[in-house]
N, C-alpha and C positions, 0 to 999 in steps of 0.2 A: 286127223285133227292136224291142221295148219300150223306151223311154228309161229312163235310170237318175234317178231324182229326186233330190237333195239329200241328204237323209235317209240313203237306202241307201246312197250314197256314202260317208257317214260313219261307217254302222255297217260297211262293207268296211274303212274305214282302221284304222276299230279294232280291228277282227279281227285284222288284219295288225299291229298296233301291238302286241296282246296275244299274239300269237303268239312275238315276234320281240323284246320289252320287257317278260314277264313282271311286276316288281317295279317298276314307274313306268306309273299311270295315265296313258292317251291325253289328251295335253291339258294335264298338268301343265309341263311344261318350257316355255320362251320359246322355245328356239332349234325344239323340235318346230313352235309356233304359227308359227315364222315363216318356214321353212326345209325341211323334214322331210314337216310334213306334208301341202303345197305337192307335192312330190314323189311321195309316198305316193298321194293321192288322182289324181296325174296318169297314176302308172304304173298303178293301179287300173282306171283309166278306160280308158286306152289296151288291157289286158288283155282288158277289156270289150267292146269295142266290137271287138278282134279275134278273141274266141270265140264270140260270141255269147249265149246266154241267161246272166246275171249269176250264175242260182241254182246253177249249178255251181261258180261261185270260191267263192261260200259255202260250198258242202259242202265245198269243198277245206282251205277257212281251218279248220272248223271241226273236219273231222277231222285236220288235222294239230297244233290244239289240243289237240283228247282224247287225240293219241296224245302230245304231250308231257307232260301229266296224268297216264297212265297210266305213263309212264317215270319221272316224280318219283314217282309213290305206291309204286312195286315197289322205288323206293330206302327202305333201312330209314332216314328221316334221325333218327329220335329214338336208335336204333342205334349211328349215327355219334358223336352227342353224346355218347351215354353210355360209349362207347370212349376218345372225346378226354378225357373227365371222369376215367377211370381211369389215365391215362397225360399228366395234366397238367404234372405238374414235368417231364417230359423234352421239353414240344414249346416251342416258341418263344412266349411270351405274348401277343404282338400279332399272331401266325398263328393262333394256334388259337383267339383270341377271336373272327376274320374267320369262321373256318370253323365254329366253333360256332353265331353267331349267322345264317351263312349256312344251314346246314341246318334250325333251328330255323323259318326264316322261308318256306323251301320245303315245311315241312313243313306251314305254317300256311296256305300255299297250297292245299292239298288238304284242310286239314283247320279250314277257317277259327274265329276266336273269334266264338263269338253274340254279337248285337247288342248284346243286354242286359247280357252283363258290359263292356259297353265304355261305355255312358251316364253320364253326371254323377252320375243317381241313386243306382247302386251303389257310391258311394264311401261306405266306413265314415262311420258317426255318431261313433266316436272316433278318427278322423282329425283331426278339429276340435284334440285336445289337443295336437297337435305342430304346428299350423299355422303357428306364428310363427316354426318351425325352419326351415322347406324352403318354399322362392320358390315362384309359382305356377307359373312354367313349369316347374319340376324337378318339382314333383309333377304334372301337367298330364301330361308324360311319363314319370314313374315307375306313374302309377295308370291312366290311361286310354291309355296309348301301344297301339297293335295292332300294330306291329311291333316283335320283338325287339330289344334293343340290345346294343353291346359290355358297356356296365357291367354287366347281364343275368349276364355269366359267373360275377364275383365271386357272386353270392346262388347261382347253380347249383351252385359249386363248393364253398362252404359248404355248400348241404344236403346234396350229397353225400357230402364227409367227414365233418360230423357223423352223417350215416346210417350210413356206414361204420366210424366211431367206434363208436356208441351195439350196431351188430350183436356185434360181438366182445367188448364190454366187458361185456354182459348175461349171464354167466359165472360160474359159483361161485369162482373166483381171485378177484373181486371184492366177495366178500362181508365184510361187516365182525361179527367173530366177536362182539361185543356185540350184536347183536340176531339172531344164528341162530335162536336157541329163541324171542323173542318173536315174528320175522314168520311161525314155525311155529303159533305160537298165534293167529294174529289171524286165520286162516281159518275159527274158528266164529264171529266177529263180522261179521267183510268180505266172507265168500265168496272163492273160488279164484279169480277174476277181479280184483277189486280189490287182491286181497295178492299176486298176482304183478304187478298194476301198481306197487304198494307196493317191492314187492322190486327190481325192474328200476330203480327212483327211490333207490333207496337205494346200487343198485352204481355206477348213473351220477355218484351223490353224492362216493362212496367214490374212483372214477377221478381223479375232477376236482381233488379234493384231495391226491392222491397227485401226479398230474401235471401240477400246477399250482403250481409254486413260488411262495410268497407273497411277495408286494413290497409297500413300504410304499404308503399313499393317495397320496402326493405324493413323485415320487422324481426328485431333481435331480443333474442332472450333475454328474460330480468335475472340472470344468474350468469357467473361465469361458467363458460362450455368452452373447451376447445372443440372446433370445428373439424371434420376432416376435408381433405382435397378434392375439389371436386373436378371431374374432366370437362368439358367443352365449354370452357371458359366461365363456370355458373360458378355462384359464393353462395356462402352461407345464409340460406333466408330470403335468396334473390328473388327478384319480382318474376312473378306469373307461373314458374314453373315448380316453385316450392310446395303446391299443392296439385294434385290432378283434377281435371273438372268434375269429376265425382265426387273427392275429396271435401272441394267447394261445396256442392248444393248438401253432401252429406252432412257436413256441420254447419253450413250456412254462413261462413263468411271468406272474403276474397279479397285481393287487390284487385285494380283495376282490369288487372291483364287475365285475371282468373272468371273476372265478373264478363268477359270479353267472351272467352273460352265457353261458360254458360250458356251463354245468349246465344253465341251461334252454333251448339250443338242442339238447343230447342229448335232455330230455325231449322238447321238441315233436319230433322225429323218432321216438321212442319214440308217440307219439300220448298222453305226459301232458301235462294242463295245469299249467301250473307259471308264477307270477309272482314278480317281487321285491316284498317289502312294504317299504312304506316309513312314517314317522310323519311328519307334517305337524305344523310350528311354528304353534303360536295367534298367535304374534305375526309372523311372517313369512311365513307359507306354505310357506316351504321344506322340502321332501323331504329324511327323512334316512333311506334304504334301512337295513333291518335284520337280514333274512334272507329266504330262500325258502321260497314256501308251495308247496307240492305239493297238487292239488286231489286225492283220493282219496274217491270215493263223495259222502257231503256232508260231509265234515271235510278242512280243509288241516292238514296235516303239515308241521311247521317244520325247516328245514336253517339252519344258520348260516356261510357263506362265510368269514368272519375269522377264526373261532374253528377252523374248518376240522372242525365236529363238527356232529351234529343235534345239537337241540335236546330235552333226555330229560323224559320224561313225568313225572308225579307219582311220589312214591319211589322218581323216578331210573330208571325201568322204559321200556323203547322208545321211542320217539317223540313228541314233544307235538302235540299240536295245537293251532290255532290258540284253538281254545275254551278249551281246558285253561291255556292262557299267561292266558286274560282271567278264567279264575273262579278260578283257585289259584295263588295268590303263590308256591307253593312252587315251582315251574316257572322262573319269571325269577329267583329268588333264588338258586337254586341254581346259574345261571350267574355268580355272585360268587368269587372264590377269596380266602378272608379270609386277609389279612396279604398280599394279591400282586395282587390285581387285583378290582376293582368292577366291572361291566357297566353300561354306561350306562342301563339301560332296567328298568324295572319294570313288576309288572301295570298300576298306572295308565296308563302310558304307550301300552301295547298294546291299549287297546281298541277305537281306531279305527284301521284302516290302510288306504292306498291301496295297490290290486293296478296292479303296473307292467309292463305285457306286452313283452317285448324280440323285438318284429317290425320290422322297417324297411320303407319305404313299399311298394318293391317288390311284397314280400310277401305286398300286398293287393291285388294288381292283376289285372284280368280275362285278362290272358295267363299270367299261373301257375297261377292255377285253372283253365284252361281245359287248359294244359300239365301239370297233376298228374290231372287228370279221364283223361289217355290213358297215363299211367306203368304198366307191368305188370312182374310178374318184380323180377329183380334192378335194374330202373332206377326202382323204388320210390323216393321220397322225397319229405318235405313241403316245398311251396316255397309252398305259399298258405297263409293262416290267415285264418279268418273272426272277424274282432277284437271285433266285437258281438256275436255268440255267445258266444266264450269270455267275455266281459266279462259276459253276462249270469250265465252259472254261477258264475261267481267271485263277483258282487255279490248271489247270493242268499246268500251264507257269512255267518252271523253273525262280526261285526268287520271286514267290508270296509266304508267308508264310500264308496269310488269305484272304478274301475278308468281308467286311462292307459295310453297308449303312452310307452314308457319314451325318453325325451330322448337316451340313451345310442348307439343304433346311428348316428340322426343325425352326436351329436356328432364320434363318432370316425371317419367318412368327411369329414367337414370339417377335422377336426385334421390329420388324414392328408395332405390335400390343401393345407392350411395350411403346414404345416412342408415338404411337397416343392418346394415353390414358394419359399419363403424358403431352402431350403437352394441354390438357383440362382443365388443372390444372394448367398449369405453362405459361401465355401469353411468356416470355422473350423464353421459349425453344419451341412454337409454332411458334415464329415469325422465328427464325433459323430453326427451321426443315422445314416450309414452305417454306419460302422465297427462298431456295438456289434454286428452281427448280419450282418457281413462274409462270417466263416465258415461261413455256411449260406444268404445270400442274396446273395452277389456273384456275376459272371459267371465267376471262376475254375474254373478245371476242378476242383479239388479242394472248392469251395464245393459243385459241381454234383453229386458223388457223393456229399457230405453230406445235401444235398437229398434226393437221392435216398433214403439211409438213411433218411431221417426220414419221407417220405411213406409207404415201406413198413411202417416201426413204427407208425405212424398206421392203418393198413389193417390192423394185425395179421397181418401177411406178417414173420412173425421171422427164418424159416427158408428156405434155398434150396429150390425147387420142385423134384416128384420128376424133371423131365426133366432137372435141372441149367441151364435156360437164364436161370431168373429169381433174380437173389441175393436173399436176404432181407434183412430191416435188421439181424440179427446178424453175420454177414459183412462186409456192406459199415461198421458201424461200426468193426467189429475193425481192419477196412484206416484207420481214421482214426485209430488209436493208437502214433501215430509213437512208437520208442521216442526218448529223449534223445538220443542220440550222433546218430539222423538229422536231429532236429531244430536241432542245432549245425551239422551238417552244408550246412545250405542255403546257409553262405557259400561253399560250395566245389560243392555238386553240381547242376548246371545242369540237369537234369529236374528237381527237386525245385522250382528258381527258376520252371523253365515252367509248375507245375504252381500255385505259388500268385503267380503275375503278377508275378514281382521279376527280371526280365532286365534286365540293365544297359543302359542306352540309352546309344550312341554318343554319348560328348561330356559324360555326366552326371556332376555335381559329386559325386565322391566322398563326402563327406558326408551331402548326401542318400540318395546309393542307401545309405548304410551305415542310414540310420534307416527307409528301407524294407523292409531286411531284418531290422530289430529289430523293427517292428511285424507282420513277415510270419511270423517265431519268437512272438511272442506269441499270434498267432491261430493257428498250431498247435496252442499248448501249450492254449488255451482248447477248442481244437476235438477234442482230444485229452478232455479232463476231459470235455466236454459229452458228449462218445459215451461213456465209460464211467460217466456216471450215468445215461445213456438204456438203454446194454445193462444195467446194475443194475434198473431199472423191467422191462424183458422180463422179466428170469428172474421177477420178482416176478409180472407179468400173466401170463405162461405157465406160475405153479404150482409153479415150482421155488424155494419158498421158500428151502432150506438155501441153494443158489445165491445168491440173492440176499443172504441174510445175509451170506455171504462178499464177496461185489462189494460192497457199501455198506460192509462194515465195513474189507475189507482194500484197496481200492483205490479208493473214491471218498473215503472217512476217516484214509487214510494221510494222517499230518502232512506230508509231502515233497509230496503236492498238493493242496492248500491250495486253494478253488475256491468261485464262487457258488452251489454245489449244494450246501454242508456241510448247510445245516439242514435243508434236505428231506430229504439222505439220510441223515438222524440220525432225522427223523420215519419216512423210510420203513422203514428199520432196524428201528425198533421194529414198526410194523406188519408183518414179516415174522417177526420172533420170537413174534409173537403165534401166529401159526399155528404154531410150532413149539411151544407150551408153554413158553415164555419168559417169561411176565408178570413176574415181579418184575424181570428186566432190561428190559423193556420199561417199566415203569413210570418208572425211573432216568431213563432215556432221556428221556421225556415232563418231567421237570421239569430239563431242562438252562435255565439261564439266558441270555438276551440273545435268545432265540429272538423272530421276529417271531409268529409261532404259538404262544408258550408259554403265552399265556391257555389256548386251548382244548386245549394238551398236557396241561396239567394238568389240567382235567377230563375228558378222557379215561383220565389216571392213577388219578382218584378213581374211574369210574365201572369202570376194571379191576379194581381193588383190591377194589370191592364186587363184582363178579363172580367173584373168587375165594372171596372171604370165603363167599358164598352157596353 
């Protein structure tokens, strides 16, 4: 028998280790170096001495490893990931994250990420525009990491959900009656493909404005709270970053910057280049976002989220391009409503713009590029952004003075983490932070049902399926509309108390328990009001405009059911009436005083009046 040299023995040990511990490299763990490595080497040495030619051992190890890899390959890991994403709201958050990352990393075992996608040289040049916001260790993990981590699941969830929304929203119920004929006329100049893209962008913007109820730029709580100190120059309840894009669509509320985030995310999933346009102060260098620009062909078309309106072109026809806003003073001037509102910017202000890309660091990583390239069929979604290439396209358009990464995606994650950590130390802050959306986001049984209804709503699954085993959003929302007598019965109904997590504990102070009951009743009413409003939106998105009018007018706007949704419901009522040829009634609704979106609504009323007279 030929002697086994140390190198051969090491190779055998390495093969044994990869067979039994495929996710850890041989020799990486200290405990392996000190103990297990000795055992493995000794075991293999004894095995070889007793069996003769060591080539048999090598072949056996290789055969077993090949069998394991073939078994893993046969398992559809990406299918498992997609299946869990579709049911994410029904799964345990921690366990689903663990399972998703497990399947992704087993998939990369059989489909390794190309080395060229992991080298430092592939870090986008544009990353330097937010380098000061991202610690080097975190940047290295997010950009160059060769394994999927639990935090990647949020990125996958967002991409999946925005892709899902984009799929069903790109349909006629989301058409704006003010643009229907104009879009049809564009085919002669833009061509069919570009006109189709522009129509999709218009539908996505329309859905965003109707479904994300506008909030103030800074929204302070209605109770005395000691806010935590924030890094990166942020302030408590500041603009844009106080919610993530996911939270904005999940809750259906957001300020103008969060609307911009949702709209650009939807455009990204539709394969449309969109960026937040900002004016840079010549004195301080501060950026002031003012619109979202959508690149169609060689032009950037303008949408204004704070107004909830596209910016109309010359002679108030169609959508203005950036080129038109820079050359025709009437484009910006007509954003004024004489006697009511003055728009803060005019033609000279928009000559040079900075385009801001709504892209997080993980969306520039090699692993997301690799994963996106392998997704097919219903699994397809935009996970990766070649920001340098996108930046080049935008930079070639006149009026764009530079392209940067938007700070808001990074800031929103830091803001969320900072508040959550502070809430662990401050009970009052914790109560305010978690109670605002407890009706949708708590662990109570009723909240979980409401969350499932919202998940189905955002999937466009409005009705129960043909088999009757998957309830749609409509019946689930209806179940949340508890009658007032049932809300009052919470004090005596044990089953309701269980559903809302307010069973009285043994020895609990009666006054404390009474406050808990009052809070639960308040939450039940909030849930009922929110479910009613979202049911009304479903009627609209389902193309049932007459039903939508009834729901908005008689249920949401009923004076006995005053809620946070009244301004948004009034706007959506007007939009529904437009589809029913009730332009004059819609115009009066848009002129309502005190609405945060009143400025844009009055612009819409003016354009609607013009369309009727024409």
